[in-house]
VEXPA-528546 format. One record per residue: x, y, z of N, C-alpha, C in turn. Coordinates in steps of 0.05 Angstrom, whole numbers, padded with zeros to 5 digits, always signed. Each point is the difference from the previous one (the first is absolute). Example, Ala and Ser with C-alpha at 12.3 -4.5 7.8 and 13.67 -1.06 7.14 Angstrom:
<pts>
+00264-00114+00156-00018+00024+00000+00018+00024+00000 -00007+00021-00014+00016+00024+00001-00015+00022+00014 
</pts>
This chain:
<pts>
+01951+05057+00783+00023+00008+00015-00015+00017+00026 +00005-00012+00027-00018+00007+00019+00001+00029+00005 +00023+00013-00002-00004+00031+00006-00012+00016-00011 -00008-00011-00029-00019+00016-00017-00029-00005+00004 -00010-00022+00017-00021-00006+00004-00010+00011+00024 +00015+00018+00015-00013+00010+00027-00013+00021-00013 -00026+00004+00019-00015+00030-00008-00006+00015+00021 +00004+00027-00005-00005+00021+00023-00020+00014-00009 -00013+00013+00024-00025+00020-00012+00007+00018-00017 +00021+00012+00001+00005+00021-00020+00023-00009-00020 -00010-00006-00026+00016-00009-00021+00027+00022-00012 -00007+00028+00009+00009+00023-00005+00031-00005+00019 +00001-00008+00022+00013+00002+00023+00021-00029-00006 +00028+00011+00000+00018-00024+00002+00001-00018+00020 +00001+00012+00023+00003-00016+00024-00024+00008+00024 -00010-00022+00011-00015+00004+00021+00013-00019+00020 +00000+00012+00022+00015-00015+00024-00015+00000+00029 +00006-00018+00016-00015-00001+00022+00009+00026+00020 -00009-00002+00024+00002+00024+00024+00026+00004+00004 +00018-00022+00003+00033+00003+00008+00018+00003-00024 -00015-00002-00020+00015+00010-00029+00019-00021-00007 +00003-00027+00012+00019-00015-00015-00012-00018-00022 -00024-00009+00001-00007-00014-00020-00013+00019-00024 +00006-00010-00026-00007+00015-00022-00015-00016-00022 -00019+00010-00010-00019-00017-00021+00003+00019-00026 +00003-00016-00019+00007+00014-00028-00028-00003-00016 -00007+00019-00018-00021+00003-00016+00001-00023-00020 -00019-00006-00011+00001-00023-00024+00014+00016-00027 +00001+00027+00001+00014+00016-00019+00022-00002-00001 +00018-00011+00010+00030+00003+00008+00014-00021-00013 -00001+00013-00031+00014-00015-00023+00022+00015-00012 +00000+00026+00003+00021+00011-00015+00023+00006+00022 +00026-00006-00017+00026-00002+00018+00026+00010-00013 +00015+00005+00010+00032+00005-00016+00019-00009+00017 +00015-00014-00009+00033-00013+00006+00017+00016-00001 +00005+00012+00016+00027+00016-00002+00029-00017+00012 +00013-00006-00015+00025-00011+00005+00028+00011-00008 +00019-00008+00018+00027+00008-00008+00013-00017-00017 +00008+00008-00023+00013-00026-00020+00030-00006+00009 +00011+00018+00020+00027-00007+00007+00002-00015+00027 -00024-00001+00011+00003-00014+00032+00006-00025-00002 +00015-00015+00016+00010-00019+00000+00029-00004-00018 +00010-00021-00008+00020-00004-00015-00003-00012-00030 -00023-00001-00011-00002-00008-00025-00024+00018-00016 +00008+00019-00009-00024+00016-00014-00014-00015-00021 +00014-00014-00018-00012-00015-00019-00024-00019+00010 +00007-00017+00018-00014-00017+00015-00022+00014+00014 +00005+00025+00010-00023+00013+00021-00016+00002-00026 +00005+00014-00022-00024+00007-00018-00016-00020-00008 +00012-00023-00008-00014-00032-00004-00019+00000+00024 +00008+00002+00024-00013-00008+00026-00029+00020+00001 +00006+00027-00008-00023+00023+00003-00019-00006-00025 +00008-00006-00024-00014-00009-00019-00021-00019+00007 +00014-00021+00011-00017-00025+00006-00016+00009+00025 +00001+00019+00018-00009+00004+00024-00023+00011-00012 +00001+00022-00021-00022+00016-00009-00022-00024-00012 +00012-00016-00016-00021-00021-00014-00016-00012+00019 +00010-00011+00022-00019-00013+00019-00018+00018+00017 +00008+00028+00000-00020+00016+00016-00019+00007-00020 +00008-00001-00024-00027+00007-00021-00016-00021-00001 +00007-00026+00002-00014-00016-00003-00020-00007+00026 +00006+00011+00022-00016+00002+00023-00021+00020-00004 +00001+00016-00019-00024+00019-00004+00012+00030+00004 +00022+00007+00005+00013+00024+00009+00008+00012-00027 -00009+00026-00007+00010+00015-00023+00031+00009+00010 +00016-00008-00009+00026+00011+00011+00018+00013-00017 +00014+00015+00009+00021+00020-00017+00023-00003+00011 +00020-00008-00019+00024-00001+00006+00021+00025+00002 +00009+00013+00023+00016+00025+00002+00029-00004+00008 +00018+00007-00014+00031-00010+00004+00013+00027+00011 +00013-00002+00021+00014+00026+00011+00018+00009-00016 +00010+00028-00005+00020+00008-00013+00029+00010+00019 -00006+00002+00020+00024+00005+00018-00014+00007+00030 +00015+00010+00015-00007+00010+00029-00016+00024-00001 -00022-00006+00010-00026+00013+00008-00023-00003-00020 +00006-00016-00026-00023-00002-00018-00018-00021+00011 +00002-00019+00021-00023-00014+00008-00021+00023+00013 +00013+00016+00014-00020+00019+00012-00021+00014-00020 +00014+00005-00024-00020+00019-00020-00014-00019-00012 +00008-00031-00008-00019-00023-00006-00019-00001+00014 +00001-00002+00027-00023-00008+00017-00018+00027+00000 +00008+00029-00001-00018+00015+00002-00016+00005-00026 +00011-00010-00020-00013+00000-00025-00025-00019+00003 +00009-00027+00006-00023-00023+00001-00018+00010+00019 +00006+00012+00022-00025+00008+00019-00018+00020-00011 +00018+00022-00013-00016+00018-00013-00021-00011-00022 +00004-00024-00019-00012-00014-00015-00024-00016+00012 +00000-00003+00030-00016-00010+00012+00001-00029-00001 +00030-00009-00002+00000-00027+00004-00002-00015+00030 -00017-00020+00004-00002-00009+00025+00020-00013+00016 +00020-00012-00017+00015-00013+00014+00028+00008-00015 +00020+00004+00016+00032+00008-00010+00017-00027+00017 +00010-00012-00020+00018-00020+00007+00032+00007-00002 +00017-00003+00013+00025+00005+00000+00021-00025+00005 +00018+00000-00025+00016-00021+00000+00027+00011+00003 +00015-00006+00023+00031+00014+00000+00007-00003+00026 +00018+00014+00009+00011-00004+00029-00016+00020+00015 +00009+00006+00025-00014+00016+00020+00001+00024-00009 +00022+00011-00013+00004+00028-00012-00028+00002-00020 -00005-00016-00018-00018+00004-00019-00030+00006+00010 +00000-00024+00022-00026+00001+00013-00007+00029+00016 +00024+00013+00008-00009+00019+00014-00004+00025-00019 +00015-00003-00022-00011+00021-00020-00027+00003-00010 -00009-00026-00006-00025+00000-00007-00022+00005+00019 +00006-00007+00032-00012+00007+00016-00006+00034+00008 +00024+00012-00007-00007+00029-00004-00009+00014-00026 -00004-00018-00016-00014+00010-00024-00029-00004+00002 -00011-00016+00017-00026-00005+00001-00017+00006+00027 +00020+00007+00024-00012+00010+00023+00001+00029+00005 -00020+00013+00011-00025-00010+00004-00021-00006-00025 -00012-00018+00001-00018-00002-00023-00018-00030+00007 -00011-00012-00022-00025-00021+00003+00014-00031-00014 +00020+00004-00009+00009-00021-00017+00017-00023+00023 -00006-00024-00005+00013-00022+00017+00023-00007-00014 +00025-00010+00020+00020-00009-00005+00005-00032+00000 +00013-00010-00022+00009-00028+00005+00030+00002-00005 +00016-00019+00009+00025-00006-00004+00012-00025-00011 +00010+00002-00023+00015-00026-00021+00026+00006+00012 +00012-00018+00017+00029+00006+00009+00018+00000-00018 +00020+00010+00000+00027+00002-00017+00018+00019+00005 +00020-00004+00015+00021+00022+00009+00019-00010+00017 +00014+00021+00013+00023-00004+00015-00007-00016+00027 -00016+00011+00016-00005-00007+00025-00030-00010+00003 -00017+00017-00011-00029-00008+00003-00009-00005+00026 -00001+00021+00016-00010-00003+00035-00029-00009-00005 -00014+00013-00013-00028+00002+00003-00012-00030-00005 +00015-00015-00028-00004-00022-00012+00004-00022+00023 +00022+00000+00016+00005-00018+00021-00019+00002+00023 -00003+00026+00007-00023+00004+00019-00028-00015-00001 -00007+00003-00028-00022-00008-00005-00002-00032-00007 +00021-00009-00008+00007-00026-00009-00012-00001-00029 +00007+00016-00016-00006+00002-00028+00016-00019-00015 -00005-00015-00022+00015-00018-00018+00027+00024-00013 +00020-00006+00005+00025+00010-00007+00005+00002-00033 -00022+00001-00014+00001-00001-00031-00026+00005-00007 +00003+00026-00024-00023+00007-00006-00023-00013-00014 +00009-00023-00010-00019-00015-00013-00019-00014+00020 +00017-00019+00020-00015-00009+00011-00021+00022+00017 +00014+00020+00013-00019+00016+00012-00024+00011-00014 +00002+00003-00030-00024+00007-00018-00023-00023+00003 +00012-00024-00005-00014-00020+00009-00022-00007+00024 +00012+00014+00024-00013-00004+00025-00014+00025+00005 +00008+00026-00017-00017+00019+00006-00031+00002+00002 -00010-00014-00017-00030-00008+00004-00011-00005+00030 +00018-00015+00010-00011-00010+00029+00004+00022+00019 +00019+00019-00006+00010+00023+00024-00025+00014+00004 +00002+00012+00025-00018+00015+00012+00002+00033+00004 -00013+00016-00007+00006+00028+00007-00003+00009+00030 +00015+00016+00008+00004+00009+00034+00005+00023+00000 -00006+00018+00015+00007+00026+00000+00017-00001+00025 +00025+00018-00001+00019+00005+00014+00008+00025+00007 +00020+00003+00018+00013+00028+00007+00026+00000-00016 +00007+00025-00012+00026+00006-00006+00016+00020+00019 +00027-00008-00008+00018+00024+00019+00001+00022-00021 +00003+00023+00008+00013+00024-00013+00021+00019+00013 +00016+00008-00018+00022+00019+00017-00002+00026-00016 +00006+00019+00013+00008+00029-00006+00023+00001+00010 +00019+00013-00020+00022+00005+00005+00015+00023-00019 +00029+00010+00006+00016+00011-00015+00009-00014-00022 +00002+00013-00024+00010-00012-00026+00028-00004+00000 +00010-00025-00013+00033+00000-00003+00010+00027-00011 +00026+00002+00009+00008+00032-00006+00000+00007-00032 +00001-00021-00018+00004+00004-00024-00027+00003-00013 -00025-00005+00013-00025+00002-00010-00013+00024+00019 +00013+00016+00011-00012+00024+00013-00018+00014-00005 +00000+00006-00027-00014+00016-00016-00029-00012-00001 -00001-00032+00004-00030-00006-00004-00014+00001+00026 +00013+00015+00017-00024+00003+00026+00003-00024+00020 -00014-00003+00020-00002-00020+00014-00006-00026-00009 +00006-00023+00013-00006-00029-00007-00029-00008+00014 -00016-00010-00013-00022-00014+00012-00006-00028-00016 +00004-00016+00017+00003-00034-00015-00018-00014+00018 -00020-00022-00015-00010-00022+00016+00020-00025-00003 -00004-00016+00023+00016-00022-00009-00015-00024+00019 +00004-00028-00016-00016-00015+00006+00015-00022+00025 +00029+00000-00007+00016-00021+00022+00014+00010+00022 +00022+00017-00008+00021+00009+00022+00011+00023-00010 +00006+00014+00017+00016+00029-00002+00027-00003+00015 +00021+00013-00007+00025-00003+00018+00009+00026+00001 +00014+00008+00024+00016+00032-00001+00026-00008+00011 +00020+00013-00017+00023-00002+00010+00020-00023-00017 +00009-00018+00011+00022-00017-00010-00007-00013-00027 -00029-00014+00000-00004-00014-00023-00012+00017-00026 -00009+00023+00009-00006+00018-00019+00028+00015-00018 +00023-00004+00019+00019+00012-00011+00013-00020-00012 +00001-00027+00003+00009-00025-00017-00012+00008-00028 -00030+00000+00003-00011+00003-00025+00006+00028-00014 +00009+00017+00003+00009+00023-00006+00022+00004-00016 +00018-00023+00015+00032-00001-00014-00004-00027-00020 -00025-00013-00002+00001-00027-00017-00003+00013-00027 +00012-00013-00021-00004+00007-00027-00022-00016-00017 -00011+00013-00015-00018-00019-00013+00016-00020-00016 +00020-00001-00012+00016-00020-00014+00006-00025+00020 +00014+00005+00023+00002-00015+00022-00025-00013+00010 -00021+00010+00005-00024-00011+00009-00010-00016-00023 +00002+00004-00028-00013-00017-00019+00021-00023-00007 +00028+00000+00008+00015-00015-00010-00001-00027+00023 -00005+00009+00024+00004-00020+00029-00025-00001+00014 -00020+00016-00004-00024-00005+00014+00002+00008+00024 -00012-00021+00022+00000+00002+00024+00026+00001+00011 +00022-00015-00011+00031+00000+00011+00010+00031+00001 -00009+00016-00025+00006+00026+00004-00002+00014+00024 -00027-00006+00010-00007+00020+00024+00020-00013+00023 +00005-00025+00002+00018-00007+00020+00028+00011+00001 +00005-00001-00020+00036+00002-00009+00000+00034+00003 -00018+00016-00012+00001+00030+00007-00007+00003+00027 -00019-00010+00013+00002+00004+00030+00021-00007+00013 +00016-00024-00003+00025+00002+00011+00022+00016-00002 -00005+00014-00027+00023+00020-00008-00009+00026+00019 -00025+00006+00000-00011+00023+00011+00006-00001+00032 -00003-00026+00017+00008-00001+00028+00021+00011+00001 +00021-00008-00011+00028+00010+00006+00003+00029-00009 -00015+00013-00014+00004+00029-00002-00026+00015+00010 -00019-00006+00005-00027+00016+00011+00009+00011+00028 -00006+00020+00007-00001+00013+00028-00015+00000+00022 -00025-00014-00006-00022-00005+00013-00008+00029+00019 -00005+00016-00013-00003+00032+00010-00028-00010+00018 -00005+00016+00020-00024+00003+00019-00022+00011-00015 -00029-00015+00009-00023+00009-00007-00015+00003+00024 -00020+00014+00002-00017+00003+00020-00021-00008-00009 -00010-00020+00009-00034-00005-00001-00017+00008+00018 -00024+00008-00017-00022+00009+00019-00026-00017-00002 -00005-00009+00017-00023-00024+00005-00018+00006+00025 -00022+00001-00002-00018+00005+00025+00008+00018+00019 +00011+00022-00006+00006+00018+00015+00026-00003+00015 +00015-00022-00009+00026-00007+00017+00021+00005-00025 +00025+00008+00006+00021+00001-00015+00029-00027+00005 +00003-00005-00025+00023-00018+00011+00018-00001-00024 +00030+00004+00004+00020+00003-00019+00006-00027-00007 +00003-00002-00028+00008-00026-00013+00020+00004-00024 +00008-00019-00008+00014+00001-00026-00008-00018-00026 -00020-00014+00003-00018-00014-00017-00031-00011+00007 -00012+00005-00021-00030-00007+00008-00011-00011-00023 -00022-00025+00007-00013-00010-00018-00035+00003+00006 -00014+00010-00020-00027+00001+00007-00016-00018-00023 -00012-00019+00012-00012-00023-00012-00026+00002+00003 -00016-00009-00028-00027-00009+00001-00003-00024+00000 +00027-00018-00009-00007-00032-00003+00024-00010+00021 +00002-00026+00004+00018-00010+00019+00031-00003-00008 +00004-00001-00027+00021-00004-00014+00012+00024-00008 +00032-00002+00004+00017+00019-00014+00017-00013-00019 +00005+00014-00016+00019-00008-00026-00009-00024-00012 -00021-00009+00006-00013-00026-00019+00000-00019+00019 +00022-00011+00014-00001-00020+00017-00001+00000+00027 +00010+00023+00014+00004+00005+00030-00025+00008+00013 -00011-00017+00021-00020+00010+00015+00011+00022+00026 -00002+00027-00010+00013+00013+00023-00023+00013+00015 -00026-00004-00009-00026+00011+00014-00012-00028-00001 +00000-00020+00022-00020-00028-00009-00023+00004+00008 -00011+00020+00014-00027+00008+00011-00013+00015-00023 +00010+00015-00020-00011+00016-00015-00009-00017-00023 -00024+00017-00011-00014-00016-00023-00012+00025-00015 -00003-00012-00024-00005+00022-00020-00035+00010+00001 -00010-00018+00016-00028+00009+00009-00001+00016+00026 +00020+00005+00009-00005+00017+00027-00003+00027-00004 -00005+00022+00024-00008+00023-00009+00022+00014+00016 +00022-00007-00002+00026+00012+00013+00024-00010-00010 +00024+00013+00005+00027-00005-00011+00010-00018+00021 +00022-00017-00004+00017-00012+00015+00027+00015-00006 +00009+00016+00025+00026+00016-00008+00024-00009+00020 +00020-00010-00013+00028-00009+00015+00020+00025+00006 +00011+00008+00015+00014+00021+00004+00028-00016+00009 +00022+00009-00021+00030-00013+00009+00012+00027+00015 +00011+00001+00023+00006+00020+00012+00028-00001+00002 +00023-00014+00000+00027+00006-00001+00012+00010-00020 +00016+00019+00001+00021+00014-00022+00018-00017-00011 +00012-00024+00024+00024-00012-00009-00010-00021-00023 +00028-00001-00019+00002-00015-00024-00007-00033+00008 +00018-00004+00018-00003-00026+00009-00028-00013+00008 -00009+00019+00012-00026-00006+00013-00023-00013-00023 +00003+00011-00023-00018-00007-00021+00008-00029-00014 +00021-00009+00012+00005-00031-00004-00017-00011+00021 -00004+00006+00023-00017-00015+00023-00029+00002-00010 -00004+00023-00015-00032+00009-00011+00000-00021-00023 +00016-00003-00017-00007-00017-00028-00001-00028+00010 +00021-00008+00020-00006-00031+00012-00027-00005+00011 -00009+00026+00015-00030-00005+00012-00019-00004-00023 +00004+00017-00018-00022-00004-00022+00001-00032-00012 +00024-00003-00008+00005-00030-00011-00009-00022+00019 +00004+00007+00027-00008-00028+00016-00026+00003+00018 -00016+00025-00012-00021+00001+00016+00003+00004+00027 +00020+00015+00008-00003+00005+00029+00003+00032+00009 -00014+00000+00020-00003+00029+00014+00029+00012+00008 +00006+00026-00006+00022+00014+00005-00009+00019+00022 +00015+00003+00019-00008+00015+00021-00003+00034-00004 +00013+00005-00015+00001+00030-00008-00018+00010-00023 -00017-00023-00014-00011+00010-00020-00031+00000+00015 -00013+00021-00008-00028+00012+00012-00019-00008-00019 -00021-00014+00001-00019-00011-00016-00028+00013+00013 -00018+00017-00015-00017+00017+00007-00026-00005-00027 -00028+00000+00015-00021-00003-00017-00013+00027-00004 -00001+00014-00017-00012+00029-00008-00012+00004-00022 -00022+00022-00001-00005+00009-00028+00012+00020-00010 +00017+00013+00018+00014+00029-00014+00026-00001+00013 +00018+00001-00014+00034+00007+00010+00009+00022-00019 +00024+00014+00013+00013+00022-00011+00028+00001+00002 +00013+00006-00020+00034-00002+00001+00015+00024-00003 +00011+00010+00008+00015+00026-00004+00038-00007+00005 +00009+00014-00016+00032+00002+00000+00006+00016+00021 +00021-00014+00022+00010+00015+00021+00021+00021-00012 +00012-00005-00015+00024+00016-00016-00010+00011-00027 +00007+00021-00011-00005+00013-00022+00009-00016-00021 +00023-00012+00004+00013-00016-00020+00017-00027+00012 -00004-00020-00023-00007-00003-00025-00034-00005+00001 -00009+00000-00025-00029-00003-00007-00002-00030+00012 -00029-00006+00012-00005-00027+00004-00020-00005-00010 +00002-00025-00014-00019-00011-00026-00020-00014+00014 -00028-00007-00012-00014-00021+00005-00007-00013-00030 -00012-00023+00002-00011-00022-00021-00022-00003+00007 -00020-00004-00014-00028-00020+00000+00006-00021-00023 -00015-00025+00012+00000-00026-00018+00029-00004-00014 +00023+00007+00010+00026+00002-00011+00005+00017-00020 -00019+00021-00007+00012+00022-00016+00007+00030+00016 +00028+00007-00005+00005+00025+00007-00025+00016+00003 -00007+00021+00014-00021+00018-00004+00004+00026+00010 +00012+00005+00024+00008+00029+00009+00019+00000+00020 +00000+00025+00016+00016+00004+00021-00012+00012+00022 +00010+00000+00022-00014+00004+00029+00004+00033-00007 -00026+00016+00018-00013-00013+00018-00025-00019-00017 -00012-00019+00016-00020-00014-00009-00021-00010+00019 -00022+00002-00008-00024-00011+00015-00014-00030-00013 -00005-00022+00015-00015-00020-00011-00024+00001+00013 -00021-00011-00014-00027-00001+00008-00021-00022-00013 -00009-00020+00021-00018-00015-00012-00026+00015-00013 -00003-00010-00024-00030+00008-00012-00017-00020-00005 -00024-00002+00019-00016-00018-00002-00021-00004-00020 -00009-00025-00010-00018-00011-00022+00012+00022-00023 +00026-00007-00008+00010+00015-00026+00001-00012-00022 -00006-00026-00001+00006-00019-00022-00013-00023-00003 -00009-00008-00018-00011-00030-00010+00019-00015-00009 +00009-00023+00014+00023-00023-00008-00011-00023-00004 +00004-00011-00022-00007-00031-00001+00020-00018+00012 -00014-00013+00017+00017-00024+00009-00008-00029+00004 +00016-00019+00006-00012-00029-00001-00014-00002+00024 
</pts>
């Protein structure tokens, strides 16, 4: 296993990296790992369980001491990752959709453990971005050839969802994408059962339904000392949005900034043009594109609450600020 044969001057240190913090080298002791998986990700739980067990066997044969940890519900992946990091596991593998991966990151960061992704879920933005095999068993077979790399993460600080107000401010890392306004509201209205029964189609249908109902309230964007009123915004660490659409084609997960798209019109019909622009990869004149390391959003009106999401999971409400955290995570990639 090539990654286990690399030596570093300090065997106690998980990662040694060069001056620009982009290339990481793991120690020979990198053998302890936990595979955290969502048993209901995808559409066939029994088949998913078989795949996970098979992937675990493959990883053990490659020399990794692997522990399988099944999530028990929303938020449990974060606690499982936190426990794995506290045990001193060098690798935490996440198998599930973007939401499961986000929970894992928020349990292991900040910290020294490295993340590997075995795709399996609804959208899997990061899997498509890294061109990972969209099957956990194939990904486990290829894992010994992947290389660790230090990357930045996004981090948002914002207000909680009203029913969670007692929990205090929200502070979440994210790997791929965040949305402010319309898409977060769609996720807010989407029921778990509808999502599980239809997968990606559930988001499309719920999006169409909420397009006819949502009021597109104004939001003030604060970036680089300037202000811009918008009705929807996407903050990206990756080029893709919703799995397939390249809404920030110049953006890459190895960049040290966000790609931000600001949608300015309050008119419902204008969002048809926005959607067509995304589908056809055409620039729409009143969509503003910015590259920045920090961006904030505030609601113009006190009501209604305006939601934001990270990696496809509802996270909080405005006001919210987004920042790039450099050198935040070691990620295995092909």
